[in-house]
ROTI-291276 format. One record per residue (C-alpha): residue number from 1; z, y, x. Coordinates in nm, 2 decimals. Example, Ala and Ser with C-alpha at 12.3 -4.5 7.8 and 13.67 -1.06 7.14 Angstrom:
% ROTI-291276
<atom><seq>1</seq><zz>0.78</zz><yy>-0.45</yy><xx>1.23</xx></atom>
<atom><seq>2</seq><zz>0.71</zz><yy>-0.11</yy><xx>1.37</xx></atom>
END
This chain:
% ROTI-291276
<atom><seq>1</seq><zz>-2.50</zz><yy>0.25</yy><xx>-0.70</xx></atom>
<atom><seq>2</seq><zz>-2.50</zz><yy>-0.10</yy><xx>-0.57</xx></atom>
<atom><seq>3</seq><zz>-2.24</zz><yy>-0.31</yy><xx>-0.42</xx></atom>
<atom><seq>4</seq><zz>-2.32</zz><yy>-0.55</yy><xx>-0.13</xx></atom>
<atom><seq>5</seq><zz>-2.13</zz><yy>-0.77</yy><xx>0.09</xx></atom>
<atom><seq>6</seq><zz>-2.19</zz><yy>-0.66</yy><xx>0.43</xx></atom>
<atom><seq>7</seq><zz>-2.45</zz><yy>-0.45</yy><xx>0.59</xx></atom>
<atom><seq>8</seq><zz>-2.49</zz><yy>-0.52</yy><xx>0.99</xx></atom>
<atom><seq>9</seq><zz>-2.62</zz><yy>-0.28</yy><xx>1.28</xx></atom>
<atom><seq>10</seq><zz>-2.51</zz><yy>0.05</yy><xx>1.05</xx></atom>
<atom><seq>11</seq><zz>-2.34</zz><yy>0.35</yy><xx>1.24</xx></atom>
<atom><seq>12</seq><zz>-2.01</zz><yy>0.40</yy><xx>1.06</xx></atom>
<atom><seq>13</seq><zz>-1.84</zz><yy>0.74</yy><xx>1.07</xx></atom>
<atom><seq>14</seq><zz>-1.47</zz><yy>0.80</yy><xx>0.95</xx></atom>
<atom><seq>15</seq><zz>-1.33</zz><yy>1.13</yy><xx>0.84</xx></atom>
<atom><seq>16</seq><zz>-1.18</zz><yy>1.36</yy><xx>1.06</xx></atom>
<atom><seq>17</seq><zz>-0.90</zz><yy>1.36</yy><xx>0.81</xx></atom>
<atom><seq>18</seq><zz>-0.86</zz><yy>1.00</yy><xx>0.80</xx></atom>
<atom><seq>19</seq><zz>-0.47</zz><yy>0.94</yy><xx>0.93</xx></atom>
<atom><seq>20</seq><zz>-0.30</zz><yy>0.67</yy><xx>1.15</xx></atom>
<atom><seq>21</seq><zz>-0.30</zz><yy>0.42</yy><xx>0.85</xx></atom>
<atom><seq>22</seq><zz>-0.61</zz><yy>0.42</yy><xx>0.76</xx></atom>
<atom><seq>23</seq><zz>-0.65</zz><yy>0.56</yy><xx>0.43</xx></atom>
<atom><seq>24</seq><zz>-0.99</zz><yy>0.65</yy><xx>0.48</xx></atom>
<atom><seq>25</seq><zz>-1.34</zz><yy>0.55</yy><xx>0.38</xx></atom>
<atom><seq>26</seq><zz>-1.61</zz><yy>0.53</yy><xx>0.61</xx></atom>
<atom><seq>27</seq><zz>-1.99</zz><yy>0.61</yy><xx>0.56</xx></atom>
<atom><seq>28</seq><zz>-2.30</zz><yy>0.51</yy><xx>0.72</xx></atom>
<atom><seq>29</seq><zz>-2.66</zz><yy>0.62</yy><xx>0.71</xx></atom>
<atom><seq>30</seq><zz>-2.88</zz><yy>0.35</yy><xx>0.59</xx></atom>
<atom><seq>31</seq><zz>-3.25</zz><yy>0.30</yy><xx>0.72</xx></atom>
<atom><seq>32</seq><zz>-3.40</zz><yy>0.40</yy><xx>0.33</xx></atom>
<atom><seq>33</seq><zz>-3.18</zz><yy>0.75</yy><xx>0.35</xx></atom>
<atom><seq>34</seq><zz>-2.91</zz><yy>0.60</yy><xx>0.11</xx></atom>
<atom><seq>35</seq><zz>-2.52</zz><yy>0.59</yy><xx>0.20</xx></atom>
<atom><seq>36</seq><zz>-2.31</zz><yy>0.31</yy><xx>0.25</xx></atom>
<atom><seq>37</seq><zz>-1.96</zz><yy>0.36</yy><xx>0.22</xx></atom>
<atom><seq>38</seq><zz>-1.65</zz><yy>0.09</yy><xx>0.28</xx></atom>
<atom><seq>39</seq><zz>-1.30</zz><yy>0.08</yy><xx>0.33</xx></atom>
<atom><seq>40</seq><zz>-1.18</zz><yy>0.12</yy><xx>0.66</xx></atom>
<atom><seq>41</seq><zz>-0.89</zz><yy>-0.10</yy><xx>0.62</xx></atom>
<atom><seq>42</seq><zz>-1.15</zz><yy>-0.37</yy><xx>0.53</xx></atom>
<atom><seq>43</seq><zz>-1.45</zz><yy>-0.35</yy><xx>0.75</xx></atom>
<atom><seq>44</seq><zz>-1.56</zz><yy>-0.66</yy><xx>0.67</xx></atom>
<atom><seq>45</seq><zz>-1.51</zz><yy>-0.64</yy><xx>0.28</xx></atom>
<atom><seq>46</seq><zz>-1.77</zz><yy>-0.53</yy><xx>0.04</xx></atom>
<atom><seq>47</seq><zz>-1.97</zz><yy>-0.19</yy><xx>0.09</xx></atom>
<atom><seq>48</seq><zz>-2.08</zz><yy>0.06</yy><xx>-0.19</xx></atom>
<atom><seq>49</seq><zz>-2.43</zz><yy>0.17</yy><xx>-0.15</xx></atom>
<atom><seq>50</seq><zz>-2.58</zz><yy>0.52</yy><xx>-0.33</xx></atom>
<atom><seq>51</seq><zz>-2.89</zz><yy>0.75</yy><xx>-0.29</xx></atom>
<atom><seq>52</seq><zz>-2.90</zz><yy>1.04</yy><xx>-0.12</xx></atom>
<atom><seq>53</seq><zz>-2.92</zz><yy>1.24</yy><xx>-0.43</xx></atom>
<atom><seq>54</seq><zz>-2.60</zz><yy>1.07</yy><xx>-0.58</xx></atom>
<atom><seq>55</seq><zz>-2.37</zz><yy>1.16</yy><xx>-0.25</xx></atom>
<atom><seq>56</seq><zz>-2.52</zz><yy>1.51</yy><xx>-0.23</xx></atom>
<atom><seq>57</seq><zz>-2.39</zz><yy>1.55</yy><xx>-0.59</xx></atom>
<atom><seq>58</seq><zz>-2.04</zz><yy>1.43</yy><xx>-0.53</xx></atom>
<atom><seq>59</seq><zz>-2.02</zz><yy>1.61</yy><xx>-0.21</xx></atom>
<atom><seq>60</seq><zz>-2.13</zz><yy>1.94</yy><xx>-0.40</xx></atom>
<atom><seq>61</seq><zz>-1.87</zz><yy>1.86</yy><xx>-0.65</xx></atom>
<atom><seq>62</seq><zz>-1.59</zz><yy>1.77</yy><xx>-0.41</xx></atom>
<atom><seq>63</seq><zz>-1.66</zz><yy>2.14</yy><xx>-0.25</xx></atom>
<atom><seq>64</seq><zz>-1.61</zz><yy>2.28</yy><xx>-0.58</xx></atom>
<atom><seq>65</seq><zz>-1.31</zz><yy>2.11</yy><xx>-0.66</xx></atom>
<atom><seq>66</seq><zz>-1.42</zz><yy>1.93</yy><xx>-0.95</xx></atom>
<atom><seq>67</seq><zz>-1.19</zz><yy>1.61</yy><xx>-0.84</xx></atom>
<atom><seq>68</seq><zz>-0.92</zz><yy>1.81</yy><xx>-0.74</xx></atom>
<atom><seq>69</seq><zz>-0.70</zz><yy>1.76</yy><xx>-1.03</xx></atom>
<atom><seq>70</seq><zz>-0.74</zz><yy>1.41</yy><xx>-0.93</xx></atom>
<atom><seq>71</seq><zz>-0.48</zz><yy>1.48</yy><xx>-0.58</xx></atom>
<atom><seq>72</seq><zz>-0.29</zz><yy>1.73</yy><xx>-0.73</xx></atom>
END
């Protein structure tokens, strides 16, 4: 994971579960296959960059319920 101040020219996608308050993150695919993540309330703020393998592990864990205890 790395932190960058801004990436331009990316196509950002917000979750369908986002709400009108903007409580959601957005993700974008990078040209090298990595994934950028940012706070949708601060689109000009910092961006976290993860490898595809890191995102696959995270999404798989979320689907398996590994993080459910954090929101229950």
